[in-house]
A tleap script that builds the chain and sets N, CA, C and O, in Angstrom:
source leaprc.protein.ff14SB
mol = sequence {
  NMET VAL TYR ASP TYR ILE SER ALA PRO SER
  LEU LYS LEU PHE VAL LYS MET LEU ASN GLU
  ARG LEU ASN ASP ASP TRP THR PRO ILE TRP
  ASN THR PHE ASN TYR GLU VAL GLY ASP GLU
  LYS SER ALA SER ALA TYR THR VAL ILE VAL
  GLU LYS ASP VAL LYS GLN PRO ILE ALA GLU
  TRP VAL ALA ASP CLEU
}
set mol.1.N position { 9.161 14.480 10.549 }
set mol.1.CA position { 8.854 15.047 9.426 }
set mol.1.C position { 6.858 14.501 10.233 }
set mol.1.O position { 6.392 13.450 10.675 }
set mol.2.N position { 6.326 15.863 10.035 }
set mol.2.CA position { 5.134 14.763 10.580 }
set mol.2.C position { 3.889 14.726 9.478 }
set mol.2.O position { 3.521 15.704 8.827 }
set mol.3.N position { 3.426 13.641 9.419 }
set mol.3.CA position { 2.029 13.671 8.692 }
set mol.3.C position { 1.080 13.987 9.540 }
set mol.3.O position { 1.069 14.025 10.770 }
set mol.4.N position { -0.236 14.356 8.225 }
set mol.4.CA position { -1.159 14.271 9.119 }
set mol.4.C position { -2.251 13.742 7.715 }
set mol.4.O position { -1.641 13.218 6.783 }
set mol.5.N position { -3.904 13.879 7.552 }
set mol.5.CA position { -4.617 13.611 6.500 }
set mol.5.C position { -6.165 14.117 5.939 }
set mol.5.O position { -7.191 13.612 6.395 }
set mol.6.N position { -6.173 14.713 5.351 }
set mol.6.CA position { -7.989 15.495 5.354 }
set mol.6.C position { -8.967 14.441 4.665 }
set mol.6.O position { -8.817 14.054 3.507 }
set mol.7.N position { -9.375 14.274 5.006 }
set mol.7.CA position { -10.760 13.825 4.182 }
set mol.7.C position { -11.873 14.690 3.866 }
set mol.7.O position { -11.819 15.872 4.208 }
set mol.8.N position { -13.046 14.153 3.145 }
set mol.8.CA position { -14.096 15.486 2.938 }
set mol.8.C position { -14.997 14.614 1.810 }
set mol.8.O position { -14.548 14.284 0.712 }
set mol.9.N position { -16.489 14.275 2.342 }
set mol.9.CA position { -17.574 13.425 1.012 }
set mol.9.C position { -17.423 14.091 -0.109 }
set mol.9.O position { -17.210 13.459 -1.144 }
set mol.10.N position { -17.546 16.190 -0.127 }
set mol.10.CA position { -17.734 16.368 -1.269 }
set mol.10.C position { -16.832 17.123 -1.993 }
set mol.10.O position { -15.982 17.295 -1.119 }
set mol.11.N position { -16.372 17.752 -3.066 }
set mol.11.CA position { -14.872 17.992 -3.959 }
set mol.11.C position { -15.002 19.651 -3.346 }
set mol.11.O position { -14.250 20.394 -3.978 }
set mol.12.N position { -15.834 20.403 -2.204 }
set mol.12.CA position { -15.797 22.043 -2.484 }
set mol.12.C position { -15.612 21.837 -1.123 }
set mol.12.O position { -14.941 22.718 -0.585 }
set mol.13.N position { -15.995 20.961 -0.419 }
set mol.13.CA position { -14.833 20.625 1.028 }
set mol.13.C position { -14.195 20.390 0.949 }
set mol.13.O position { -13.636 20.957 1.887 }
set mol.14.N position { -13.155 19.583 0.270 }
set mol.14.CA position { -11.920 18.647 0.383 }
set mol.14.C position { -11.106 20.326 -0.127 }
set mol.14.O position { -10.234 20.860 0.558 }
set mol.15.N position { -11.804 21.082 -1.827 }
set mol.15.CA position { -10.411 21.741 -1.839 }
set mol.15.C position { -10.053 23.105 -1.153 }
set mol.15.O position { -9.044 23.736 -1.470 }
set mol.16.N position { -11.042 23.573 -0.082 }
set mol.16.CA position { -11.607 25.121 1.029 }
set mol.16.C position { -10.752 24.014 2.270 }
set mol.16.O position { -10.473 24.858 3.121 }
set mol.17.N position { -10.183 22.607 2.845 }
set mol.17.CA position { -9.456 22.295 3.255 }
set mol.17.C position { -8.174 22.140 3.470 }
set mol.17.O position { -7.344 22.340 4.357 }
set mol.18.N position { -8.300 21.433 1.656 }
set mol.18.CA position { -6.386 21.266 1.651 }
set mol.18.C position { -6.016 22.878 1.215 }
set mol.18.O position { -4.986 23.234 1.787 }
set mol.19.N position { -6.444 23.652 0.578 }
set mol.19.CA position { -5.851 25.347 0.413 }
set mol.19.C position { -5.258 26.044 1.943 }
set mol.19.O position { -4.406 26.905 2.161 }
set mol.20.N position { -6.336 25.054 3.048 }
set mol.20.CA position { -5.518 25.901 4.738 }
set mol.20.C position { -4.843 25.383 4.824 }
set mol.20.O position { -3.930 26.171 5.070 }
set mol.21.N position { -4.434 24.403 4.818 }
set mol.21.CA position { -3.373 22.843 4.916 }
set mol.21.C position { -1.793 23.862 4.135 }
set mol.21.O position { -0.884 24.477 4.692 }
set mol.22.N position { -2.216 23.526 2.156 }
set mol.22.CA position { -1.352 24.632 1.979 }
set mol.22.C position { -1.152 25.334 1.954 }
set mol.22.O position { -0.423 25.672 1.021 }
set mol.23.N position { -1.563 26.308 2.919 }
set mol.23.CA position { -1.489 27.842 3.616 }
set mol.23.C position { -0.093 27.909 5.246 }
set mol.23.O position { 0.763 28.476 5.924 }
set mol.24.N position { -0.782 26.993 4.979 }
set mol.24.CA position { -0.573 26.124 6.396 }
set mol.24.C position { 1.534 25.136 6.568 }
set mol.24.O position { 2.033 24.365 7.387 }
set mol.25.N position { 2.153 25.967 4.996 }
set mol.25.CA position { 3.163 24.691 4.763 }
set mol.25.C position { 3.010 23.354 5.638 }
set mol.25.O position { 3.381 22.903 6.721 }
set mol.26.N position { 2.052 22.899 4.242 }
set mol.26.CA position { 1.544 21.177 4.336 }
set mol.26.C position { 1.813 20.543 2.788 }
set mol.26.O position { 1.237 20.969 1.787 }
set mol.27.N position { 2.531 19.744 2.789 }
set mol.27.CA position { 2.336 19.320 1.562 }
set mol.27.C position { 2.044 17.946 1.000 }
set mol.27.O position { 2.482 16.849 1.346 }
set mol.28.N position { 1.402 18.201 0.278 }
set mol.28.CA position { 0.325 17.048 -0.173 }
set mol.28.C position { 1.212 16.351 -0.926 }
set mol.28.O position { 1.878 16.939 -1.778 }
set mol.29.N position { 1.395 14.369 -0.609 }
set mol.29.CA position { 1.852 13.029 -1.240 }
set mol.29.C position { 1.473 12.764 -1.113 }
set mol.29.O position { 2.088 12.120 -0.263 }
set mol.30.N position { 0.213 12.251 -1.052 }
set mol.30.CA position { -1.128 10.888 -2.008 }
set mol.30.C position { -2.081 11.425 -2.183 }
set mol.30.O position { -2.378 12.589 -1.914 }
set mol.31.N position { -2.752 10.504 -2.727 }
set mol.31.CA position { -4.475 11.519 -2.622 }
set mol.31.C position { -4.903 9.920 -3.411 }
set mol.31.O position { -4.219 9.217 -4.155 }
set mol.32.N position { -6.698 9.673 -2.746 }
set mol.32.CA position { -7.191 8.391 -3.341 }
set mol.32.C position { -8.428 9.381 -3.475 }
set mol.32.O position { -8.484 10.499 -2.964 }
set mol.33.N position { -9.223 8.891 -4.103 }
set mol.33.CA position { -10.621 8.864 -3.417 }
set mol.33.C position { -11.597 8.034 -3.773 }
set mol.33.O position { -12.725 8.298 -4.189 }
set mol.34.N position { -10.997 6.845 -3.547 }
set mol.34.CA position { -12.053 5.538 -2.895 }
set mol.34.C position { -11.341 4.775 -0.714 }
set mol.34.O position { -10.179 5.151 -0.561 }
set mol.35.N position { -11.598 4.378 -0.087 }
set mol.35.CA position { -11.265 3.955 0.938 }
set mol.35.C position { -12.275 2.874 2.127 }
set mol.35.O position { -13.275 2.932 2.842 }
set mol.36.N position { -11.476 2.183 1.818 }
set mol.36.CA position { -12.760 0.638 2.804 }
set mol.36.C position { -13.568 1.468 3.909 }
set mol.36.O position { -13.375 2.518 4.523 }
set mol.37.N position { -14.112 0.936 3.886 }
set mol.37.CA position { -15.515 0.969 5.490 }
set mol.37.C position { -15.751 -1.235 6.189 }
set mol.37.O position { -16.391 -2.234 5.860 }
set mol.38.N position { -15.031 -0.937 6.930 }
set mol.38.CA position { -14.896 -2.092 7.566 }
set mol.38.C position { -14.432 -3.125 6.765 }
set mol.38.O position { -13.414 -2.954 6.094 }
set mol.39.N position { -15.332 -4.682 6.731 }
set mol.39.CA position { -14.995 -4.919 5.362 }
set mol.39.C position { -15.795 -6.030 3.982 }
set mol.39.O position { -15.493 -7.027 3.327 }
set mol.40.N position { -16.830 -5.162 4.110 }
set mol.40.CA position { -17.341 -4.752 3.211 }
set mol.40.C position { -17.949 -4.729 2.793 }
set mol.40.O position { -18.634 -5.591 2.243 }
set mol.41.N position { -18.017 -2.746 2.920 }
set mol.41.CA position { -18.652 -1.633 2.605 }
set mol.41.C position { -17.106 -0.804 2.137 }
set mol.41.O position { -15.913 -0.769 2.439 }
set mol.42.N position { -17.696 -0.448 1.578 }
set mol.42.CA position { -16.296 1.141 0.518 }
set mol.42.C position { -17.564 2.173 0.606 }
set mol.42.O position { -18.734 1.963 0.924 }
set mol.43.N position { -16.964 3.229 0.250 }
set mol.43.CA position { -17.581 3.904 0.314 }
set mol.43.C position { -16.646 5.448 -0.093 }
set mol.43.O position { -15.592 5.639 0.514 }
set mol.44.N position { -17.213 6.668 -1.328 }
set mol.44.CA position { -16.413 7.753 -1.759 }
set mol.44.C position { -16.106 8.324 -1.069 }
set mol.44.O position { -16.878 8.616 -0.156 }
set mol.45.N position { -14.797 8.820 -1.098 }
set mol.45.CA position { -14.290 10.409 -0.434 }
set mol.45.C position { -12.576 11.236 -0.903 }
set mol.45.O position { -11.565 10.830 -1.474 }
set mol.46.N position { -12.869 12.133 -0.481 }
set mol.46.CA position { -11.798 12.839 -0.966 }
set mol.46.C position { -10.430 12.905 -0.027 }
set mol.46.O position { -10.717 13.313 1.099 }
set mol.47.N position { -9.021 12.612 -0.193 }
set mol.47.CA position { -8.218 12.454 0.815 }
set mol.47.C position { -7.028 12.222 0.276 }
set mol.47.O position { -6.444 11.296 -0.287 }
set mol.48.N position { -6.872 13.082 0.532 }
set mol.48.CA position { -5.314 13.374 0.655 }
set mol.48.C position { -4.295 13.195 1.943 }
set mol.48.O position { -4.765 13.279 3.077 }
set mol.49.N position { -3.025 12.971 1.760 }
set mol.49.CA position { -2.215 12.219 3.184 }
set mol.49.C position { -1.618 13.815 2.774 }
set mol.49.O position { -1.568 14.196 1.604 }
set mol.50.N position { -1.073 14.872 4.240 }
set mol.50.CA position { -0.037 15.595 3.619 }
set mol.50.C position { 0.771 15.576 4.812 }
set mol.50.O position { 0.378 15.224 5.925 }
set mol.51.N position { 2.192 16.071 4.439 }
set mol.51.CA position { 3.000 16.175 5.552 }
set mol.51.C position { 3.876 17.790 5.359 }
set mol.51.O position { 4.156 18.689 4.567 }
set mol.52.N position { 3.998 17.361 6.581 }
set mol.52.CA position { 4.565 19.331 6.985 }
set mol.52.C position { 6.427 18.814 6.890 }
set mol.52.O position { 6.880 17.684 7.075 }
set mol.53.N position { 7.289 20.267 6.495 }
set mol.53.CA position { 8.594 20.379 6.622 }
set mol.53.C position { 9.378 19.284 5.730 }
set mol.53.O position { 9.941 18.316 6.242 }
set mol.54.N position { 9.361 19.463 4.746 }
set mol.54.CA position { 9.356 18.306 3.296 }
set mol.54.C position { 10.435 18.758 3.540 }
set mol.54.O position { 10.506 19.939 3.880 }
set mol.55.N position { 11.490 18.041 3.451 }
set mol.55.CA position { 13.488 18.666 3.339 }
set mol.55.C position { 13.445 18.353 1.569 }
set mol.55.O position { 14.138 19.250 1.088 }
set mol.56.N position { 12.876 17.385 0.339 }
set mol.56.CA position { 12.994 17.628 -0.606 }
set mol.56.C position { 11.475 16.812 -0.869 }
set mol.56.O position { 11.020 15.779 -0.379 }
set mol.57.N position { 10.988 17.682 -1.769 }
set mol.57.CA position { 10.175 17.489 -2.520 }
set mol.57.C position { 9.785 15.617 -2.844 }
set mol.57.O position { 10.526 14.759 -2.365 }
set mol.58.N position { 9.041 15.390 -3.357 }
set mol.58.CA position { 8.680 14.079 -3.506 }
set mol.58.C position { 9.003 14.053 -5.233 }
set mol.58.O position { 9.942 13.423 -5.719 }
set mol.59.N position { 7.938 14.940 -6.097 }
set mol.59.CA position { 8.410 15.027 -7.392 }
set mol.59.C position { 9.931 13.965 -7.827 }
set mol.59.O position { 10.202 12.847 -8.263 }
set mol.60.N position { 10.947 15.886 -7.102 }
set mol.60.CA position { 12.295 15.430 -6.683 }
set mol.60.C position { 13.085 13.544 -6.660 }
set mol.60.O position { 13.930 12.888 -7.269 }
set mol.61.N position { 12.344 13.429 -5.807 }
set mol.61.CA position { 12.752 12.128 -5.220 }
set mol.61.C position { 12.099 11.200 -6.346 }
set mol.61.O position { 12.906 10.326 -6.664 }
set mol.62.N position { 11.250 11.136 -6.844 }
set mol.62.CA position { 11.096 9.919 -7.710 }
set mol.62.C position { 11.122 10.628 -8.933 }
set mol.62.O position { 10.116 10.304 -9.564 }
set mol.63.N position { 12.166 11.879 -9.896 }
set mol.63.CA position { 13.234 12.142 -10.663 }
set mol.63.C position { 14.200 10.757 -10.225 }
set mol.63.O position { 14.008 9.616 -10.644 }
set mol.64.N position { 15.168 11.146 -9.370 }
set mol.64.CA position { 16.506 10.610 -8.500 }
set mol.64.C position { 16.173 8.896 -8.248 }
set mol.64.O position { 17.008 8.281 -7.584 }
set mol.65.N position { 14.915 8.111 -8.796 }
set mol.65.CA position { 14.862 6.499 -9.210 }
set mol.65.C position { 15.912 5.995 -9.818 }
set mol.65.O position { 15.925 4.809 -10.146 }
savepdb mol mol.pdb
quit
């Protein structure tokens, strides 16, 4: 499997980028809205990790636990 991420400071740009990835057979597997920058700073952004060639959807995998 291949992993990548998208990150954008605005919701409009984030949704556009996410839709482009989903149309190219990527599956979102994790998202967050804040991330650390250096040791003392923090910033806000829309972020999602995506995966390609998913064999088993995460929702089904979690339900199997």
